[in-house]
C-alpha positions, 0 to 999 in steps of 0.5 A: 064827348067820344061821341061826337067825336066819333061823328066829326069828319076825318077832315074837321078832327084833323083841323082840330087837332092840328089847330090846337097844337099850333096855338098851344105853340103860339101860347108857349112862344107869347109865355116866352116872349119871343119876338113876333118875327120869329114866331111869324116864321115857325107859324108860317113853316107850321101851316105850310106842313099844315097844308101839305098834309090837308086830307084830299087838298092835294088832289083837289089843289092839282085837279081843281081850277086854282091854278095861280092861287099861292096854295096851288103853287105850294102843293105843285112845288111840293108835289113835283119835289116828291115826283123828282126826289126819292128818299125812301131810306128813312121813315121820315123822308117825305118830312124832309122834302115838305121841309124844303119849301119852307126852307126856299121861302124863308131863304127868298124873304132873307135875300129879298126883304132882309129879314127871316129866321131859318132856325124858326122856320126848322123849328115850324117844321119840326112842330108839325111832323112831330105833332103829326106823327103822334096824331097818327101814331094811335091810328096806327097801332089800331090799323084802322086806315080811314083816310089815304096816306098823305105822300102816295105812290101813285100821284095824281094827274095833273090835267093838261092847259089844252083839257081845261080849256074844252 
């Protein structure tokens, strides 16, 4: 089994670990018989962080042609928040910045639609960040760097509109 796991790409391992933890949380919510809307806000925040930390996705979206997709907007908003808000005093500073955009989205849903649960958005953000930390804790002990860090000091260049029309 270990040989099969080691032959999988970093991206496949990330997907399997993250989605397994998501299904565990979803199952826990089902057992506790939580309201469906609360579970959806938890899932929204969990998947939001999942998408932002997917290896290679940020570079692909920022340099690709997906300018008007929702995922592109999410990645770009996080990119600019990371660029302008510097929280280097804490080891979990980038996690706080990543959590701002799902909170803003939930707040907009509360104002416009009347439904929204900031508490379960917070739970979803914390659950994914804790899962991500625990997944990478073992890698840090071994000191094997197989993927670049999620919040790089050198951010990819966003192409100009003029360059994309040439």
